[in-house]
Structures are given as C-alpha cells and as structure tokens.
C-alpha positions in Angstrom: 0.0 0.0 0.1 2.7 2.8 1.0 4.2 2.5 -2.6 1.2 3.0 -4.5 0.5 5.3 -2.3 3.4 7.4 -2.8 2.9 6.6 -7.0 -0.9 8.6 -6.9 -0.4 11.8 -4.6 1.4 14.9 -5.5 3.4 16.1 -2.7 5.0 19.7 -2.2 5.2 22.4 0.1 1.6 24.9 0.6 2.2 28.6 0.0 1.2 30.4 3.7 1.0 34.1 1.6 -1.6 33.1 -0.9 -3.3 30.9 1.0 -3.4 32.5 4.3 -3.0 29.6 6.5 -0.4 30.8 9.0 -2.3 29.1 11.6 -0.9 25.2 12.7 -4.0 23.8 12.0 -4.1 20.8 9.4 -6.3 18.0 8.2 -4.7 14.4 8.1 -5.6 11.7 5.2 -6.7 8.7 7.7 -6.9 6.0 4.8 -7.3 6.0 1.3 -8.1 3.1 -2.0 -8.8 2.8 -5.1 -12.5 2.0 -5.7 -12.1 1.6 -9.6 -8.9 1.0 -11.9 -11.1 2.1 -14.5 -13.7 5.0 -15.1 -15.5 6.8 -17.7 -13.6 10.4 -19.3 -15.1 12.0 -22.3 -13.7 12.3 -25.2 -15.8 15.5 -25.9 -16.9 14.2 -29.6 -20.6 13.7 -28.3 -20.9 17.6 -28.9 -18.1 18.7 -31.3 -17.6 21.3 -33.2 -16.5 21.4 -36.7 -14.8 18.1 -34.9 -13.1 19.7 -32.4 -13.8 18.2 -29.2 -15.9 20.0 -26.2 -16.4 19.2 -23.0 -13.8 16.9 -22.2 -12.6 14.7 -19.3 -13.0 12.8 -16.1 -16.7 12.6 -15.7 -16.4 12.2 -11.7 -18.3 10.7 -9.0 -20.8 11.6 -6.3 -21.1 9.9 -2.9 -23.3 10.1 0.2 -22.9 8.5 3.8 -25.4 7.1 5.9 -26.0 5.1 9.1 -22.5 3.5 8.8 -22.2 3.0 5.0 -20.9 5.1 2.5 -22.4 5.0 -1.4 -20.8 6.1 -4.1 -22.1 6.5 -8.1 -19.6 6.8 -11.1 -19.3 5.2 -14.7 -17.5 2.2 -15.6 -14.6 2.3 -18.4 -15.2 2.9 -21.6 -13.1 0.5 -23.9 -11.9 3.0 -26.7 -10.8 -0.3 -29.0 -13.7 -0.9 -30.2 -16.3 1.0 -32.6 -18.0 3.9 -30.8 -21.3 2.2 -31.0 -20.0 -0.9 -29.4 -18.6 0.8 -26.0 -20.5 0.6 -23.7 -20.0 2.1 -20.1 -22.2 1.1 -16.9 -23.8 3.2 -14.2 -22.1 1.3 -10.7 -22.8 2.3 -7.4 -20.4 0.8 -4.7 -20.8 0.9 -0.8 -18.4 0.0 2.1 -19.2 0.3 5.4 -17.4 3.7 7.0 -13.6 2.7 8.7 -12.6 0.2 5.9 -12.7 -0.4 2.0 -13.9 -3.4 1.5 -16.1 -2.5 -1.3 -19.4 -4.3 -3.0 -20.7 -2.9 -6.3 -24.0 -2.6 -7.8 -24.4 -2.4 -12.1 -27.3 -1.0 -13.6 -27.2 -3.4 -16.2 -30.4 -1.9 -17.8 -28.7 1.1 -19.1 -25.6 2.0 -20.5 -23.9 5.4 -20.7 -22.5 6.0 -23.9 -22.1 9.8 -24.1 -19.4 11.4 -23.9 -20.3 14.6 -22.6 -18.5 15.6 -19.2 -21.4 17.6 -18.0 -23.0 13.9 -18.1 -22.1 13.6 -14.3 -24.5 11.6 -11.8 -26.0 12.6 -8.6 -27.3 10.4 -5.1 -29.3 11.4 -2.5 -30.8 8.7 0.5 -34.6 9.5 1.5 -34.6 9.1 5.2 -38.2 8.4 5.1 -38.2 5.3 3.6 -34.3 4.6 3.6 -34.8 4.4 -0.2 -31.4 5.5 -2.3 -31.8 7.5 -5.4 -29.5 8.0 -8.3 -29.9 10.0 -11.4 -27.2 10.4 -14.5 -26.6 11.1 -17.5 -27.8 14.3 -19.0 -27.0 17.3 -21.0 -30.4 18.7 -22.3 -31.9 14.9 -22.8 -35.2 14.6 -23.0 -36.5 12.1 -20.5 -35.0 11.5 -17.2 -32.3 8.8 -16.1 -33.4 7.5 -12.5 -33.0 4.5 -10.5 -33.9 3.6 -6.7 -33.9 0.8 -4.1 -36.4 -0.8 -2.5 -37.5 1.0 1.1 -35.2 0.3 4.2 -31.9 -0.7 1.8 -29.5 2.4 3.4 -31.8 2.3 6.6 -30.6 -1.5 7.5 -27.5 -1.7 5.0 -26.1 -5.0 7.3 -29.3 -6.8 5.9 -29.0 -6.2 2.4 -27.6 -8.2 0.0 -25.4 -5.6 -2.5 -25.4 -7.1 -6.6 -26.8 -5.9 -9.3 -30.4 -6.2 -8.6 -30.7 -3.3 -6.0 -31.2 -0.8 -7.9 -34.5 -0.5 -10.5 -34.3 1.5 -13.6 -37.1 3.9 -14.5 -37.2 6.8 -16.6 -38.6 10.1 -15.7 -38.8 9.4 -11.8 -41.5 6.5 -12.3 -44.2 9.0 -13.4 -45.0 9.2 -17.5 -42.5 7.5 -19.7 -43.9 9.7 -22.1 -42.9 13.0 -20.7 -40.4 15.0 -22.3 -38.6 17.0 -19.5 -35.0 18.0 -21.4 -33.2 17.2 -18.4 -29.8 19.2 -17.5 -27.8 18.7 -14.2 -30.4 17.1 -11.9 -30.0 17.3 -8.2 -31.5 16.0 -5.0 -32.0 18.2 -1.9 -33.0 16.3 1.7 -35.6 17.7 4.2 -36.1 17.3 7.4 -38.6 14.1 8.3 -37.5 11.8 4.9 -38.5 13.7 1.9 -36.6 14.7 -1.4 -36.9 17.1 -4.0 -34.8 16.9 -7.3 -33.9 20.2 -9.3 -33.2 20.0 -12.6 -33.0 22.5 -15.8 -35.4 21.8 -18.7 -34.0 23.7 -21.5 -30.6 25.3 -22.7 -28.2 27.8 -21.1 -29.7 30.9 -22.8 -33.4 29.3 -22.7 -33.9 26.9 -19.6 -36.1 27.1 -16.9 -35.9 25.5 -13.3 -38.2 22.6 -12.4 -38.9 20.8 -9.3 -40.5 17.7 -7.9 -41.1 16.3 -5.1 -40.6 12.9 -3.2 -43.2 11.9 -0.6 -41.1 9.0 1.6 -44.4 7.9 3.0 -46.1 6.9 -0.2 -42.9 6.1 -2.0 -43.7 8.5 -4.4 -42.6 11.1 -7.0 -45.3 14.2 -7.5 -45.5 16.3 -10.4 -42.6 17.7 -12.5 -43.1 21.8 -12.3 -41.8 24.6 -13.8 -40.7 27.4 -11.0 -39.1 29.6 -13.2 -39.6 31.2 -16.5 -36.9 31.9 -19.3 -38.7 35.2 -20.7 -38.5 38.3 -19.6 -36.8 42.3 -19.7 -33.5 43.2 -19.4 -31.6 46.0 -20.4 -34.9 47.3 -21.9 -34.8 44.5 -24.7 -37.4 41.6 -24.3 -34.9 38.6 -23.8 -34.3 35.3 -23.0 -31.9 33.3 -20.3 -31.1 30.6 -18.8 -30.7 29.7 -14.7 -27.0 28.3 -13.2 -27.7 27.3 -9.5 -24.0 25.2 -9.0 -22.6 22.0 -9.9 -23.2 19.7 -6.3 -26.4 20.6 -5.1 -28.2 23.4 -6.3 -30.9 23.9 -3.4 -30.2 23.8 -0.1 -32.6 23.2 3.1 -32.7 25.1 6.1 -32.9 23.9 9.6 -36.9 24.6 9.4 -37.5 22.9 6.0 -37.2 26.0 4.4 -36.0 25.3 0.5 -33.2 28.3 -0.7 -32.0 29.1 -4.5 -29.1 31.2 -5.3 -28.4 31.5 -9.1 -26.5 33.8 -11.7 -28.6 34.1 -15.3 -27.1 33.6 -19.0 -28.5 36.3 -21.3 -29.1 35.5 -24.8 -28.0 37.3 -26.9 -25.0 37.0 -25.6 -23.1 40.2 -26.4 -19.7 39.0 -25.3 -17.9 42.1 -23.3 -14.4 40.4 -23.9 -12.3 38.9 -26.6 -12.1 35.6 -25.1 -15.3 34.9 -26.5 -16.3 33.3 -22.8 -19.7 32.8 -22.2 -19.2 33.6 -18.0 -19.4 37.2 -19.8 -23.1 36.6 -20.6 -23.6 35.3 -17.4 -24.8 38.3 -14.4 -26.5 38.9 -11.1 -26.8 37.4 -7.7 -30.6 36.1 -7.4 -32.0 34.3 -4.9 -35.7 33.1 -3.5 -37.2 30.9 -0.8 -39.9 28.5 -0.4 -41.2 27.4 3.0 -43.8 25.0 1.4 -41.0 22.5 0.1 -41.1 24.0 -3.5 -44.7 25.0 -3.9 -44.5 28.9 -3.0 -41.7 31.0 -3.8 -40.7 34.4 -1.6 -37.9 37.1 -1.8 -35.7 37.7 0.2 -38.0 40.3 2.6 -40.7 37.3 2.6 -42.4 38.7 -0.5 -44.5 36.2 -2.5 -42.9 35.8 -5.8 -45.0 32.7 -7.2 -47.6 30.1 -6.5 -46.8 26.8 -8.8 -49.8 25.6 -7.7 -51.6 28.0 -9.7 -49.2 28.4 -12.8 -46.8 30.9 -11.3 -43.2 31.0 -11.9 -40.4 33.2 -10.9 -38.9 35.1 -13.9 -36.8 38.3 -14.2 -39.4 40.5 -14.3 -40.8 39.6 -10.8 -38.0 38.8 -8.6 -37.2 42.4 -8.0 -33.5 41.8 -9.3 -30.8 40.3 -7.9 -29.9 40.4 -4.5 -26.6 42.0 -5.4 -25.7 43.1 -9.2 -22.9 41.3 -10.8 -22.5 42.7 -14.1 -21.5 40.4 -17.2 -18.3 42.2 -17.7 -17.1 40.8 -14.6 -17.5 37.3 -15.8 -19.3 35.5 -12.7 -18.8 31.4 -13.7 -21.5 29.5 -13.8 -19.9 26.6 -12.4 -18.6 28.2 -9.7 -21.4 29.3 -7.9 -22.5 27.6 -4.4 -24.6 27.7 -1.4 -25.5 26.3 2.0 -27.6 27.1 5.0 -26.5 27.4 8.5 -28.6 24.8 10.3 -28.3 27.1 13.1 -29.2 30.9 11.9 -30.8 30.2 8.8 -28.1 32.5 7.2 -27.4 31.4 3.4 -23.8 31.6 2.3 -23.0 32.0 -1.5 -19.8 31.7 -3.0 -19.3 33.1 -6.6 -16.2 33.6 -8.8 -15.9 36.6 -10.9 -13.4 39.4 -11.5 -12.8 41.9 -9.5 -14.5 45.1 -10.2 -11.4 47.4 -11.0 -10.2 44.3 -12.9 -7.5 41.9 -12.4 -7.4 38.2 -11.0 -10.9 36.3 -10.3 -11.2 35.2 -7.3 -14.3 33.5 -5.4 -16.3 35.8 -3.2 -18.7 35.1 -0.6 -22.3 36.2 -0.3 -23.8 36.4 3.1 -27.8 36.6 2.9 -28.3 37.5 7.2 -32.1 36.5 8.4 -32.9 40.3 8.2 -32.7 39.7 4.0 -29.6 41.6 3.5 -27.2 40.4 1.9 -22.6 40.9 2.1 -20.3 40.8 -0.4 -16.8 39.4 0.9 -13.6 39.0 -1.4 -11.9 35.9 -0.3 -8.3 35.3 -1.2 -8.6 32.1 -3.1 -9.9 30.5 -6.6 -11.5 27.4 -8.0 -13.7 26.1 -10.6 -16.6 24.3 -8.0 -16.6 24.2 -4.4 -18.9 22.8 -1.8 -19.5 24.5 1.5 -20.5 23.7 5.3 -21.0 25.2 8.6 -19.9 23.7 11.4 -20.5 25.1 14.5 -18.6 28.5 14.4 -16.8 27.8 11.5 -17.8 28.3 7.1 -15.7 25.8 5.5 -14.8 25.8 1.6 -14.1 22.6 0.1 -13.4 23.5 -3.3 -13.2 20.6 -6.6 -13.0 19.8 -9.8 -9.7 20.5 -11.0 -8.0 20.2 -7.2 -8.9 19.4 -3.7 -8.4 22.0 -1.3 -9.9 23.1 2.1 -10.9 26.8 3.1 -12.4 28.3 5.8 -14.1 31.7 7.5 -15.0 32.1 11.0 -18.0 33.6 12.5 -16.2 35.6 15.3 -14.8 37.7 12.5 -18.1 37.4 10.3 -16.1 35.4 8.1 -14.4 37.9 6.7 -10.8 36.4 6.5 -10.1 32.8 5.2 -7.6 30.6 5.8 -6.3 27.1 4.2 -6.5 24.6 5.6 -3.6 22.2 4.5 -4.0 18.5 3.9 -1.4 16.1 5.7 -0.4 12.3 5.0 2.2 12.9 7.6 4.4 15.4 9.0 6.5 15.8 6.2 4.5 15.4 3.0 1.6 17.8 1.8 -1.7 16.2 -0.2 -2.5 18.8 -3.3 -3.8 17.0 -6.2 -4.4 18.5 -8.9 -6.1 18.0 -12.7 -8.9 15.4 -13.4 -12.4 16.2 -11.2 -12.4 16.2 -7.6 -15.8 16.3 -6.0 -16.6 15.7 -1.8 -18.9 13.7 0.4 -19.4 16.3 2.7 -22.0 13.7 5.0 -20.0 13.5 8.3 -18.6 17.1 8.1 -20.3 18.0 11.6 -18.0 14.8 13.1 -14.9 16.2 11.3 -14.7 14.0 8.9 -15.1 14.1 5.1 -14.2 12.2 1.8 -12.4 13.4 -1.5 -13.2 11.6 -4.5 -11.0 12.2 -7.3 -11.1 10.9 -10.8 -7.7 11.0 -12.2 -6.7 12.6 -16.0 -6.5 9.9 -18.5 -3.2 9.4 -20.4 -4.7 10.8 -23.4 -8.1 12.4 -24.7 -11.1 9.9 -23.5 -9.2 7.0 -21.9 -10.4 5.6 -18.8 -8.8 6.5 -16.1 -8.6 5.3 -12.3 -11.1 6.9 -9.6 -9.7 7.0 -6.1 -11.3 7.9 -2.8 -9.3 9.9 0.4 -10.8 10.0 4.0 -9.7 13.0 5.7 -10.4 14.1 9.2 -10.5 17.8 10.3 -9.6 17.4 13.7 
C-alpha cells in the first residue's frame, strides 16, 4: 500500500502567503483506496464543433454517507479499442462500511452510458423517511430523466442487504409518465427533515431554460408532478430576451433548519453580447438572484418574505417579477456558472453563497462570499482563493469551502470575524508530506463534516484524451 500511495499522490509545500494559512491547524488523510481502476472519461466528441471536441474530461463520481455506510455512484470504463457504438459504459453504485475499504458493487445493467459529454455527471441521495437510495445520471439536455432507486429500507438496514446488480431498479422520468419530455440538465437532490426529497433540474438550454422541481413523498414512496418554478422569458436592459439559470455544480438547492428551501443563481442572457475578446460564455452571466420556499417548493418568496410565485397556480419566478438580484454582478465581471455554490447555516438560517468572478477594479478572478442574513440583507466579501467548483458547509462557528473539480483544497472562515478572513487548511499525509491533488475531476462527500470527517473523490486525469482512468477516494479528518 505504501508504494502505491506514493505513486498516486502529489507532494509539495503549500504557500502560506496566498492561502493565508499561517496557523498550525491541519487536516489529515486517515485512509485511501482505489475504488475503480478504470472510470469513464469523455473524449468530447458527442458535442464536437467542426470536428473539435467539447466538454472533455473525467466524469467524476458522487457520494453520500448514511447509517455507517458510504455509497458512491460513478461510470465504469469505456473501451476505446472497439467501435463507438459498441463502447458501452455502465452506472455503478459502490458501497463500503465506513472505517474500511471492503467495497461491494451494484451495476445498473439496464442502462448503457454511451455519452461522451463531461457535463453528464451523476447525483445521489437518500430519502431518510423510507430508507431508499436514489440516483440520476447521464443528462445534458436529454429528453427524459434517467433515474434508478432501491427498495425501501436499503439504507436503513444496510447490514441485511445483499448488494448486487438487483439492488437498483431503473425507470425513466421518476416512475411517472414515461412519455413526458423533460429536457433534463444538471439534476440534483436535496433532502428535507423528516425524510422527503426534491429533485431539481434545468429544462432547456443555457440561454433558454427553466428551473423545474419534483417532490418525493417518503410516506407513499412516490414522486409528485414535475413543475416549472422559473420562466426563461423577460426583460433585461430594456429588451425582451431569454435566459437560463445556473445554480451550482453539486447540490443546487439548499434546505434550512426549518425545512425551508433556498436557491441562489446567476442568469445567462441571450443574445450573448460578449464583453471581452475571450468570447467566454461566462461574460453572458449576470446577477446574484435568490428565492426561498417554506412549503417544499410550492410557493416562492423574495428575501424580504414577499411572494414571487405560487407554482400550484401555474405561476413562475422570472427576471420581471423577482425584484432584481440581491447583489448586482455585471456581465463584465464574468460570474462563473460552474463556480456558484451555496449552503444554509443549520443554526442561524443564514444563506452562504460562493461565486467566482473578476474584481470590480479589473484583474484576477477570485471567489467572492455572499452572506444572506436573516433580516434579508446581503453582504459581499472577496476571498483570497480561486477555484472552479466548491462545496460549502457550516460546522459550529466555522464556514468551510471544499474546492473541487480540478484541485482539492480546503479553506475556512470564522463567524467571530463575520467570515471576512479565509484560511487554507493544509491536508497532510504525515508531518513531512502534503496532499495537494491537481487535475482530473474532484468531488467531496460532506455527509459527516459535522463530525470532522470528509471524503475526497478523485477521478484522475487520463493518459490521453478519452481514455478511462482511475477513481480514488481519500478519507480526511479535519480535527
């Protein structure tokens, strides 16, 4: 294990100047394993333009831990030596008992992942009300939702479950109307106190898409109707235009301590009048918008508590009725759609959002922390770190940012200084070696972050474009 460990890690000292980590606190790797020797990596040809690949790279993995077990959903490797139409990949859900790495695997044999689009990642959640595990996968504006679920009690009584290829049942469109056209992109689950779920996804494209939700009732084991909660239409800068919402890479909507549902997002405008020579689409994004629901997504409110839309009456949130962004972030600052992420403080109910964009005075891009206070006001603070994605968590008096995607780093800010100063928490293997993963696609399992434990999942960069590559997992203690 020691030699293999050294072979997969990247060592090096960590600068304390840019990171601001002058204190002696550290995080420690307590164990690691290779979950899969080969996992599917996109060659970008599914959405290529003029023969040039787009959306290239590892497709990563998602994980959730519950009741002493961890569950990881990922894609099996794809054989590039055979014709494309024969090169199938499969959805795999692996589980292990926490504290060890004795993996068991369940392969969803009824569905082939034939995609070569690195946006088509996975999501996983547990409905605690009935102990089912839910997964969704392989979407980038796909007509129907790919979805699979276990029987009740699988997560509640895991020691009595035979983990094999029969554990999950694949069904389209959440088991509802199989002919309904949903046009699914970026699905993600959020869990409510008491055991229900919602699934969020965008319907339509980045320049003309709507937020949609469905609610899972654990008492009856059934998903309700899929509802639009936003409209792509409306007026921007005095013109009738269309737009699409971006809510984040991992968990799009956040649940508060009282069961309230919170969303923060940027809009992407069409037509897209690029403001820089880079022609990057992030310069078509703008604003920091926010809405909340006190009834699991039926009715939506502004930050001051006034009502925006009642979805039961067919009403939706739009740029015309939301009352403007909570903080204006102009298109010229390039607010990055994959970088937006949020969480709700489970004690105070405050909303924390990170969004990467340029400094208003020009220059380098950083993450900015946006704090939505309980009185409805919002505050912006520039951090001292950058990244493509991140996951947020409040633990006691500390707000953590777990940077992911192409690097794995941990930062934190303290309530005592109103989360204004950010420090890097170096990850150590031992007293002499640091863990600083770069490249590939990195995600985090924060299910046990309140107990000072997290897992980093690293889908390694392939040796060449499109080749399958290893998927590794690292357990990290924050104490």
